[in-house]
C-alpha positions in Angstrom: 33.3 18.7 -34.0 30.0 19.6 -35.6 28.4 16.9 -33.4 29.9 18.5 -30.3 28.7 21.9 -31.3 25.2 20.5 -31.8 25.3 18.8 -28.4 26.6 22.0 -26.8 23.9 24.0 -28.5 21.2 21.6 -27.5 22.3 21.6 -23.9 22.6 25.4 -23.8 19.2 25.9 -25.3 17.6 23.5 -22.8 19.4 25.3 -19.9 18.2 28.7 -21.2 14.7 27.4 -21.5 14.7 26.2 -17.9 16.3 29.4 -16.6 13.7 31.4 -18.5 10.8 29.4 -17.1 12.3 29.6 -13.6 12.9 33.4 -13.8 9.5 34.0 -15.3 7.8 32.1 -12.5 10.0 33.8 -9.9 9.2 37.3 -11.1 5.5 36.7 -10.7 6.1 35.2 -7.3 8.3 37.9 -6.1 5.9 40.6 -7.3 3.3 39.1 -5.0 5.6 38.3 -2.1 8.6 40.8 -2.0 10.1 39.2 1.1 10.2 35.7 -0.3 13.5 33.8 -0.4 12.4 31.8 -3.4 14.2 34.0 -5.9 17.6 33.7 -4.2 17.1 30.0 -3.9 16.4 29.6 -7.6 19.4 31.7 -8.5 21.5 29.3 -6.3 20.0 26.4 -8.2 20.9 27.7 -11.6 24.4 28.6 -10.4 24.9 25.0 -9.3 23.6 23.6 -12.6 25.9 25.9 -14.5 28.9 25.0 -12.4 28.4 21.3 -12.8 27.8 21.6 -16.6 31.0 23.6 -17.1 33.5 22.0 -14.6 32.3 18.5 -13.5 34.9 15.8 -14.3 32.6 14.1 -16.8 30.0 15.4 -19.3 26.6 15.5 -17.7 23.1 15.6 -19.2 21.4 18.8 -18.1 18.0 17.3 -18.4 18.9 14.4 -16.2 20.4 16.7 -13.6 17.2 18.7 -13.4 15.1 15.6 -13.2 17.1 14.3 -10.3 17.0 17.6 -8.5 13.2 17.7 -8.8 13.0 14.0 -7.7 15.0 14.8 -4.6 12.9 17.9 -3.8 9.6 16.1 -4.1 10.7 13.0 -2.4 11.9 15.0 0.6 8.3 16.1 1.3 6.9 12.7 2.4 7.1 9.1 1.4 4.1 9.3 -0.9 5.1 12.3 -3.0 7.1 11.8 -6.2 8.1 13.2 -9.5 7.0 10.8 -12.2 8.7 10.5 -15.6 6.5 9.4 -18.5 7.0 5.6 -18.0 6.3 5.9 -14.2 3.1 7.9 -14.9 2.0 5.2 -17.4 2.6 2.5 -14.7 0.6 4.4 -12.1 -2.4 4.6 -14.4 -2.1 0.8 -15.1 -2.4 0.0 -11.4 -6.1 0.8 -11.2 -7.0 -0.1 -14.8 -6.6 -3.1 -17.0 -4.1 -5.9 -16.3 -0.3 -6.0 -16.0 2.3 -8.6 -15.5 4.1 -8.7 -12.2 4.9 -10.7 -9.1 2.2 -9.4 -6.8 3.5 -7.4 -3.9 2.7 -4.1 -2.3 5.9 -2.2 -1.5 7.2 1.0 0.1 10.5 2.6 0.8 11.5 2.5 4.5 14.9 3.9 5.5 15.9 3.8 1.8 15.1 0.1 1.7 12.5 -1.5 -0.6 10.2 -3.1 1.9 7.2 -5.4 1.4 4.0 -4.1 3.0 2.1 -7.3 2.0 2.1 -9.9 -0.8 -1.1 -10.2 -2.8 -2.8 -13.6 -2.2 -2.5 -16.0 -5.1 0.3 -14.3 -6.9 3.9 -15.5 -7.6 5.3 -13.6 -4.6 2.7 -15.0 -2.3 3.2 -18.6 -3.5 6.9 -18.3 -3.1 6.6 -17.2 0.6 7.3 -13.5 0.4 6.2 -11.9 3.7 5.4 -8.5 5.1 8.5 -6.7 6.3 10.8 -8.6 3.9 13.4 -6.2 2.4 14.1 -6.6 -1.3 17.8 -5.9 -1.6 18.2 -6.7 -5.3 16.1 -7.1 -8.4 17.7 -9.1 -11.2 21.1 -8.5 -9.5 20.6 -4.7 -9.3 20.7 -3.2 -5.7 17.6 -1.4 -4.7 19.1 0.8 -2.0 18.3 4.5 -2.8 16.3 3.4 -5.8 13.1 5.4 -6.6 10.0 3.4 -5.8 8.7 3.6 -9.4 12.1 2.3 -10.7 11.8 -0.8 -8.5 8.2 -1.4 -9.6 9.2 -1.1 -13.3 12.0 -3.7 -12.8 9.6 -6.2 -11.3 6.9 -5.7 -13.8 7.1 -7.3 -17.3 5.6 -9.7 -19.8 3.7 -12.6 -18.1 5.7 -15.8 -18.1 9.1 -14.0 -18.0 11.3 -14.6 -14.9 12.6 -12.1 -12.4 15.0 -12.7 -9.6 14.6 -11.0 -6.3 17.0 -11.2 -3.3 15.3 -10.9 0.1 16.6 -10.1 3.5 14.3 -11.3 6.3 14.9 -10.2 9.9 16.6 -12.9 11.9 17.6 -14.9 8.8 21.2 -16.0 8.4 21.2 -15.6 4.6 19.9 -13.5 1.8 17.2 -15.5 0.0 17.2 -15.6 -3.8 13.9 -16.2 -5.4 13.2 -16.6 -9.1 9.6 -15.8 -9.9 7.7 -16.0 -13.1 5.6 -13.0 -13.7 1.9 -13.5 -14.1 -1.1 -11.3 -14.8 -2.0 -9.8 -11.4 -5.7 -10.4 -10.8 -7.9 -7.3 -10.8 -10.6 -9.1 -8.9 -10.7 -7.6 -5.4 -13.6 -9.3 -3.6 -14.1 -12.9 -2.5 -16.7 -14.4 -0.2 -18.1 -17.6 1.2 -20.7 -18.8 3.8 -18.6 -19.4 6.9 -21.3 -21.2 8.7 -25.1 -21.3 8.0 -26.3 -17.7 8.3 -22.8 -16.2 8.7 -21.0 -14.7 5.7 -17.4 -13.9 5.2 -16.5 -11.1 2.8 -12.8 -10.5 1.9 -11.9 -7.2 0.2 -8.2 -7.3 -0.9 -8.0 -3.8 -2.4 -10.1 -1.0 -3.8 -10.2 -0.9 -7.6 -12.6 0.5 -10.2 -15.2 -2.3 -9.9 -14.8 -3.1 -6.1 -18.2 -1.7 -5.2 -20.0 -3.8 -7.8 -18.1 -6.9 -6.7 -19.1 -6.3 -3.0 -22.8 -5.9 -4.0 -22.7 -9.1 -6.0 -21.0 -11.0 -3.2 -23.5 -9.8 -0.6 -26.4 -10.8 -2.9 -24.9 -14.3 -3.3 -24.5 -14.6 0.5 -28.1 -13.5 1.1 -29.4 -16.0 -1.5 -28.2 -18.9 0.7 -30.8 -21.1 2.3 -30.2 -19.5 5.7 -30.8 -15.8 6.1 -27.7 -13.7 6.8 -27.5 -13.2 10.6 -24.0 -11.7 10.6 -21.1 -10.7 8.4 -17.3 -10.8 8.8 -15.7 -8.0 6.6 -12.0 -8.8 6.2 -9.8 -5.8 5.4 -6.6 -7.2 6.7 -3.5 -6.6 4.5 -5.7 -4.4 2.2 -3.3 -1.7 1.0 -6.1 0.6 -0.2 -6.8 2.0 -3.6 -9.4 4.4 -5.0 -11.1 6.8 -2.6 -14.4 6.8 -4.4 -14.6 3.0 -4.1 -13.9 3.2 -0.3 -16.7 5.8 0.0 -19.2 3.7 -2.0 -18.4 0.5 -0.2 -18.9 2.2 3.1 -22.2 3.6 1.8 -23.5 0.1 1.1 -23.6 -0.5 4.9 -24.7 3.0 6.0 -28.0 4.8 5.8 -26.8 8.2 7.0 -23.8 10.0 8.6 -20.4 11.1 7.5 -18.1 8.6 5.8 -14.9 10.6 5.7 -13.8 14.2 5.4 -10.8 15.6 3.7 -9.0 18.8 4.9 -6.0 20.5 3.2 -3.8 23.4 4.2 -5.8 26.4 5.3 -9.1 24.8 4.4 -8.1 24.0 0.8 -9.2 20.7 -0.8 -11.8 20.4 1.9 -14.6 17.9 1.3 -17.0 15.8 3.3 -18.5 12.5 2.0 -21.9 11.6 3.4 -23.8 8.3 3.3 -27.0 8.1 1.3 -30.1 6.1 2.2 -30.4 4.0 -0.9 -32.7 1.5 0.7 -30.1 -1.1 1.5 -27.7 -1.2 4.5 -28.4 -4.7 5.8 -29.9 -5.3 9.2 -27.3 -7.8 10.3 -24.3 -7.1 12.7 -20.8 -6.7 11.2 -17.4 -7.6 12.6 -14.6 -5.9 10.6 -11.1 -7.3 10.7 -8.0 -5.0 10.4 -4.3 -5.3 10.9 -1.0 -3.4 10.3 -1.3 -4.1 6.6 -4.7 -2.3 6.3 -4.0 1.1 4.8 -5.5 4.1 3.1 -8.9 3.3 1.6 -9.4 0.3 3.9 -8.8 2.6 6.9 -11.5 4.9 5.5 -14.0 2.0 5.5 -13.0 0.8 8.9 -13.2 4.3 10.4 -16.6 5.0 8.8 -18.2 1.8 10.0 -16.6 2.1 13.4 -17.5 5.7 14.1 -21.0 5.3 12.9 -21.6 2.3 15.1 -22.2 0.0 12.2 -19.4 -2.5 12.8 -17.3 -3.8 15.7 -13.7 -3.5 14.6 -11.2 -6.2 15.9 -7.6 -7.1 15.1 -4.6 -4.8 15.5 -4.0 -1.1 14.7 -3.8 -0.3 11.0 -1.0 1.2 8.9 -1.9 4.8 9.4 -1.8 6.1 5.8 -4.2 9.0 6.2 -3.0 11.4 3.5 -4.5 12.3 0.2 -2.4 12.4 -3.0 -3.2 14.0 -6.3 -1.5 13.4 -9.6 -1.0 16.5 -11.8 0.0 15.8 -15.4 2.8 18.0 -16.6 4.3 18.7 -20.0 5.9 15.9 -22.2 4.2 13.1 -20.3 5.6 13.9 -16.8 3.5 14.1 -13.7 3.7 15.2 -10.1 2.2 13.1 -7.4 2.0 15.0 -4.1 0.1 15.1 -0.9 -2.7 17.7 -0.7 -4.8 16.8 2.4 -5.4 14.5 5.3 -8.3 12.0 5.9 -10.4 12.4 9.0 -12.9 9.8 10.3 -16.5 10.8 11.1 -15.5 11.5 14.7 -12.9 14.0 13.5 -9.8 11.8 14.1 -6.9 12.0 11.7 -5.8 8.6 10.4 -2.3 9.8 9.5 0.5 8.0 11.3 -2.1 7.0 14.0 -4.2 4.4 12.2 -7.5 2.9 13.2 -7.4 1.4 16.7 -9.6 -1.7 16.9 -12.5 -1.9 19.5 -11.0 -5.2 20.6 -7.3 -6.1 20.1 -7.0 -9.6 18.9 -3.6 -10.9 17.8 -3.5 -13.1 14.8 -2.4 -16.7 15.3 -3.2 -20.3 14.6 -5.6 -21.6 17.3 -4.2 -25.1 17.6 -0.6 -24.0 18.0 1.3 -21.7 20.3 1.8 -18.4 18.5 3.0 -15.9 21.1 1.8 -12.4 20.4 0.8 -13.1 16.8 2.8 -12.3 13.8 1.3 -9.0 12.7 2.1 -7.0 15.9 5.1 -5.3 14.3 4.0 -4.7 10.7 5.4 -1.6 9.1 3.3 1.5 10.0 3.1 5.0 8.5 5.0 6.4 11.4 7.9 4.2 10.4 8.2 6.1 7.1 9.1 9.4 8.6 12.6 10.7 8.4 13.8 9.8 11.8 17.1 9.1 13.6 17.8 5.4 13.7 18.2 3.7 17.0 20.9 1.1 17.9 18.7 -1.8 16.9 17.9 -0.3 13.5 21.5 0.5 12.8 22.5 -3.0 13.7 19.9 -4.4 11.4 21.0 -2.2 8.5 24.6 -3.3 9.1 23.4 -7.0 9.1 21.7 -6.5 5.7 24.9 -4.9 4.3 27.0 -7.8 5.5 24.7 -10.4 4.1 24.7 -8.6 0.7 28.5 -8.5 0.7 28.7 -12.2 1.4 27.2 -12.8 -2.1 24.4 -14.9 -3.5 23.0 -17.9 -1.6 20.8 -20.8 -2.3 18.4 -19.9 0.4 15.6 -19.3 -2.1 15.9 -22.8 -3.5 15.8 -24.1 0.1 12.6 -22.1 0.7 10.9 -23.5 -2.3 11.7 -27.1 -1.2 10.3 -26.6 2.3 7.7 -29.1 3.4 4.4 -28.1 4.9 5.5 -29.2 8.4 8.6 -26.9 8.1 6.5 -23.7 7.4 6.8 -20.9 9.9 3.9 -19.5 11.8 3.6 -16.7 9.4 3.6 -18.9 6.3 0.9 -21.2 7.8 -1.4 -18.4 8.8 -1.3 -16.5 5.5 -2.3 -19.7 3.6 -5.5 -20.3 5.5 -7.3 -18.2 2.8 -5.6 -20.0 -0.1 -8.6 -22.2 -0.9 -10.9 -19.2 -0.7 -8.8 -17.5 -3.4 -9.6 -20.6 -5.6 -13.3 -19.9 -4.9 -13.8 -23.0 -2.8 -16.7 -23.1 -0.4 -15.4 -26.0 1.6 -12.7 -24.3 3.6 -14.6 -22.5 6.3 -13.1 -24.7 9.0 -9.6 -23.8 7.8 -10.5 -20.1 8.1 -11.8 -20.6 11.6 -8.3 -21.7 12.6 -7.4 -18.0 12.1 -7.8 -16.6 15.6 -9.2 -13.3 14.4 -11.8 -14.9 12.1 -12.7 -17.3 14.8 -13.2 -14.4 17.3 -15.3 -12.5 14.9 -17.5 -15.6 14.3 -17.9 -16.1 18.1 -18.9 -12.5 18.6 -21.6 -12.7 15.9 -22.8 -16.1 17.2 -23.0 -14.7 20.7 -24.9 -11.6 19.6 -27.5 -13.8 17.9 -27.9 -16.0 21.0 -28.4 -12.9 23.2 -31.0 -11.6 20.7 -32.9 -14.8 21.0 -32.7 -14.7 24.8 -34.0 -11.2 24.9 -37.0 -12.2 22.8 -38.1 -14.9 25.2 
């Protein structure tokens, strides 16, 4: 009885505290804006909380109710805004600092489904054959439908060496695939490079972390130390999900002597800022071909847009993801935080990236050159426009129903079958994403393998052709 009174008192005090905070904020707000409907809305909110507390069939935790209400409110704004409890806030900070154990995938929520944007090369997920557009329907047997993104991330992260099981639906597959992956330290290195052919460098930036600019500078220095002077550079930003804004600006600045890199504009001119290139004495006098695809997002789109609009690089590939919004993270009391969108990115020409993406100068589908590949596998990668709250068409509804049916059929051994696949049984997608495997291992002997990638090959041909025309014009 005493325990029940304590629980009731604790719940009541918490509710009173929340109501007091809400009413205090509302009074200030209503004083400034008498016609606002906010006050009535907050009264309705407190009425609902009280009704559920007093009459719901089971006892509920008031704090949990309020947290869920805030989560729903923020999540309804856009796919990139979220209310972060302390553990989620800690994980967010880990993503750009230090090391963490995980399986190595970049994910988003699409139609309430946990969807892979891209696997990170060299990680457990990549080696197991996880692909862009795969839908993760379960993690360790727990359904992911309607799960908060941070909750899914937390489930997949853990101590290196420990196993985690993910169940995957792949469009067109007859079964749900069950994969058991051992978590590993996800590499923080974000830049790899090699000399593709004498005089032609290949620079691959996988994401934008705290030390990416330094890594790019070191890689360029190594390429320029080669016996042949650098006559052209291929900058590969495909499947680069983005990262830190300041690193995207600094990497762009390496290749630019002047001009705007990116501008940020918020509501009614708030949060406005323009980033300019500085002439630091190094921009390179060689031509650049920049590769993009539907997995290139956020910070990588900023770099692509900056070099494209300033005439510093020829951009080829397919249209990027279109994540052109700026998020900020505001720490709150008791370790909570609020991540929300405050502005949009604009390229130097004034074009908004949001839901549009960077359109390449030359559209080149990605395929293996010595085999028939149709339109290339990246033509239909998830885009930002897909993340809007929209009515589902017949095809989408049919696919969702197919996923539900496969889940209801129970577990399968498709994952084990996938692991036992021989090289000759690999799909077009699986073959193409492995062309850079040896580069991940820092081998300098696989340039010929890279040239089987149609986009890399086209970039090399463009640079080689440019050099030949330059020589012709000098005669």
